[in-house]
C-alpha positions as CSV (number, residue, x, y, z in Angstrom):
1,X,0.0,0.0,0.0
2,X,3.0,2.3,0.6
3,X,3.9,1.9,-3.0
4,X,0.4,3.0,-4.1
5,X,0.6,6.1,-1.9
6,X,4.0,6.9,-3.3
7,X,2.9,6.4,-6.9
8,X,-0.1,8.7,-6.4
9,X,2.0,11.3,-4.7
10,X,4.4,11.3,-7.6
11,X,1.5,11.8,-10.0
12,X,0.1,14.7,-7.9
13,X,3.6,16.3,-7.8
14,X,3.6,16.3,-11.7
15,X,-0.1,17.1,-12.1
16,X,-1.5,18.9,-9.0
17,X,-4.9,19.1,-10.8
18,X,-5.3,15.4,-11.2
19,X,-8.4,14.7,-9.1
20,X,-8.3,11.0,-9.8
21,X,-4.8,10.7,-8.2
22,X,-6.2,12.3,-5.0
23,X,-9.1,9.8,-5.0
24,X,-6.7,6.8,-5.5
25,X,-4.3,8.0,-2.8
26,X,-7.3,8.5,-0.5
27,X,-8.4,4.9,-1.1
28,X,-4.8,3.8,-0.2
29,X,-4.8,5.8,3.0
30,X,-8.3,4.5,4.0
31,X,-7.1,0.9,3.5
32,X,-4.3,1.4,6.0
33,X,-6.7,3.1,8.4
34,X,-5.5,6.7,8.0
35,X,-9.0,8.1,7.6
36,X,-8.0,11.7,8.2
37,X,-5.6,11.8,5.4
38,X,-8.0,9.9,3.2
39,X,-10.7,12.4,3.8
40,X,-8.3,15.3,3.1
41,X,-7.5,13.7,-0.3
42,X,-11.2,13.2,-1.1
43,X,-11.9,16.8,-0.1
44,X,-9.2,18.0,-2.5
45,X,-10.5,15.8,-5.3
46,X,-14.0,17.3,-4.8
47,X,-12.5,20.8,-4.8
48,X,-10.8,20.1,-8.1
49,X,-13.8,18.3,-9.6
50,X,-17.1,18.9,-7.9
51,X,-18.7,16.4,-10.3
52,X,-16.5,13.5,-9.3
53,X,-19.1,11.0,-8.0
54,X,-16.4,8.5,-7.1
55,X,-14.8,11.0,-4.7
56,X,-18.1,11.5,-2.9
57,X,-18.6,7.8,-2.7
58,X,-15.2,7.1,-1.3
59,X,-15.4,9.9,1.1
60,X,-18.6,8.4,2.3
61,X,-16.8,5.1,2.9
62,X,-14.3,7.0,5.1
63,X,-17.0,8.7,7.0
64,X,-18.8,5.4,7.5
65,X,-15.5,3.9,8.8
66,X,-15.5,6.7,11.4
67,X,-19.1,6.0,12.3
68,X,-20.2,9.4,11.0
69,X,-23.2,7.9,9.3
70,X,-25.1,11.2,8.5
71,X,-22.0,12.6,6.7
72,X,-21.5,9.3,4.9
73,X,-25.1,9.1,3.7
74,X,-24.9,12.8,2.5
75,X,-21.9,11.8,0.4
76,X,-23.6,8.7,-1.0
77,X,-26.7,10.8,-1.8
78,X,-24.5,13.3,-3.8
79,X,-22.7,10.5,-5.6
80,X,-26.0,9.1,-6.7
81,X,-27.3,12.5,-7.7
82,X,-24.2,13.0,-9.9
83,X,-24.3,9.4,-11.3
84,X,-27.8,7.9,-10.9
85,X,-26.4,4.5,-12.2
86,X,-23.6,4.3,-9.5
87,X,-24.2,0.7,-8.2
88,X,-21.5,1.0,-5.4
89,X,-23.1,4.2,-4.0
90,X,-26.5,2.5,-3.8
91,X,-25.0,-0.5,-2.1
92,X,-23.1,1.7,0.4
93,X,-26.1,3.8,1.2
94,X,-28.1,0.7,1.6
95,X,-25.6,-0.5,4.3
96,X,-26.2,2.6,6.3
97,X,-30.0,2.3,5.9
98,X,-29.7,-1.3,7.1
99,X,-27.7,-0.3,10.1
100,X,-30.2,2.3,11.0
101,X,-33.1,-0.2,10.7
102,X,-34.7,1.3,7.5
103,X,-35.2,-2.2,6.0
104,X,-37.4,-1.4,3.1
105,X,-35.3,1.5,1.9
106,X,-32.2,-0.6,2.3
107,X,-33.7,-3.4,0.2
108,X,-34.6,-0.9,-2.4
109,X,-31.0,0.5,-2.6
110,X,-29.5,-3.0,-2.8
111,X,-32.0,-3.9,-5.5
112,X,-31.1,-0.8,-7.5
113,X,-27.4,-1.7,-7.1
114,X,-28.2,-5.1,-8.5
115,X,-30.2,-3.7,-11.4
116,X,-27.3,-1.4,-12.3
117,X,-24.6,-4.2,-11.9
118,X,-26.2,-7.7,-12.0
119,X,-23.0,-9.4,-11.0
120,X,-22.6,-7.4,-7.8
121,X,-22.2,-10.2,-5.2
122,X,-22.0,-8.0,-2.2
123,X,-25.3,-6.3,-3.1
124,X,-27.0,-9.7,-3.2
125,X,-25.4,-10.6,0.2
126,X,-26.5,-7.3,1.7
127,X,-30.0,-7.6,0.4
128,X,-30.1,-11.1,1.9
129,X,-29.1,-9.6,5.3
130,X,-31.9,-7.0,5.0
131,X,-34.5,-9.7,4.0
132,X,-33.4,-11.8,7.0
133,X,-34.1,-8.9,9.3
134,X,-37.5,-8.6,7.6
135,X,-38.0,-12.4,8.2
136,X,-38.4,-12.9,4.4
137,X,-36.3,-16.0,4.7
138,X,-37.0,-17.6,1.3
139,X,-36.0,-14.4,-0.5
140,X,-33.0,-14.0,1.8
141,X,-31.7,-17.5,0.9
142,X,-32.2,-16.7,-2.8
143,X,-30.0,-13.6,-2.4
144,X,-27.4,-15.5,-0.4
145,X,-27.3,-18.3,-3.0
146,X,-26.9,-15.7,-5.8
147,X,-24.0,-14.0,-3.9
148,X,-22.3,-17.4,-3.4
149,X,-22.6,-18.2,-7.1
150,X,-21.1,-14.9,-8.1
151,X,-18.3,-14.9,-5.5
152,X,-17.3,-18.2,-3.9
153,X,-15.2,-16.2,-1.3
154,X,-18.6,-15.3,0.3
155,X,-19.1,-18.4,2.3
156,X,-22.2,-20.0,3.7
157,X,-21.7,-19.0,7.4
158,X,-23.7,-17.6,10.2
159,X,-25.7,-15.2,8.1
160,X,-26.9,-17.9,5.8
161,X,-27.5,-20.3,8.7
162,X,-29.8,-17.8,10.4
163,X,-31.9,-17.3,7.2
164,X,-32.0,-21.1,6.7
165,X,-33.1,-21.7,10.3
166,X,-35.7,-19.0,10.0
167,X,-37.1,-20.7,6.9
168,X,-37.0,-24.0,8.6
169,X,-39.1,-22.7,11.5
170,X,-41.6,-21.2,9.2
171,X,-41.9,-24.4,7.2
172,X,-42.3,-26.5,10.3
173,X,-45.0,-24.3,11.6
174,X,-46.8,-24.7,8.2
175,X,-46.5,-28.5,8.5
176,X,-43.8,-28.9,5.9
177,X,-41.3,-31.7,6.9
178,X,-38.6,-29.9,4.9
179,X,-38.4,-27.5,7.8
180,X,-36.4,-30.0,9.9
181,X,-33.9,-30.4,7.0
182,X,-33.4,-26.6,6.9
183,X,-32.9,-26.4,10.7
184,X,-30.5,-29.4,10.8
185,X,-28.4,-27.9,8.0
186,X,-28.4,-24.5,9.7
187,X,-27.2,-26.1,13.0
188,X,-24.4,-27.8,11.0
189,X,-23.2,-24.5,9.5
190,X,-23.6,-22.5,12.8
191,X,-24.2,-24.6,15.9
192,X,-25.4,-21.6,18.0
193,X,-28.0,-20.6,15.4
194,X,-31.0,-21.7,17.6
195,X,-29.7,-19.6,20.5
196,X,-29.2,-16.6,18.2
197,X,-32.7,-16.9,16.8
198,X,-34.3,-17.4,20.2
199,X,-32.6,-14.1,21.3
200,X,-33.9,-12.3,18.3
201,X,-37.4,-13.5,18.9
202,X,-37.4,-12.0,22.4
203,X,-36.5,-8.5,21.3
């Protein structure tokens, strides 16, 4: 990452008006956890090019990493205003909406990200999370399966197990014997799944 920072700094030295170099150096700073320097670079990129949607999106990521969610959402809103087809900005704004409990709006943002970029595995995964919170377990599992198919690095772990267990409970209540199969597989993937689901039901 130091090499990336050095390369971007060299470009900026030769071309101080290169807003893309400031964005890329900001990304490198964010990845090593230097959020203050990252935000300063995104600020400069935006000063140089107020139409740079990627600068707003990336500054939003830095604000989100600092838990400054209102500032992050403002930047994602601006990125989307500048580029209404910006899949990553929709996904990132959806994450904030999910964290804030605005489930329908989060699902809508993840859905828009998927429409703009049908191969966006993380957007499918995030919509699966939102649908799990909505207790729409069948739809959640469909989204998780799509995410796994697009990116095998996204594994079938606790998130998937919770959705699977929830579907199993719903099936069992409806008299469907397949519910037990779902619940057994969920326990195999995440042995504590029943305890987690019980805790969720109490809240």
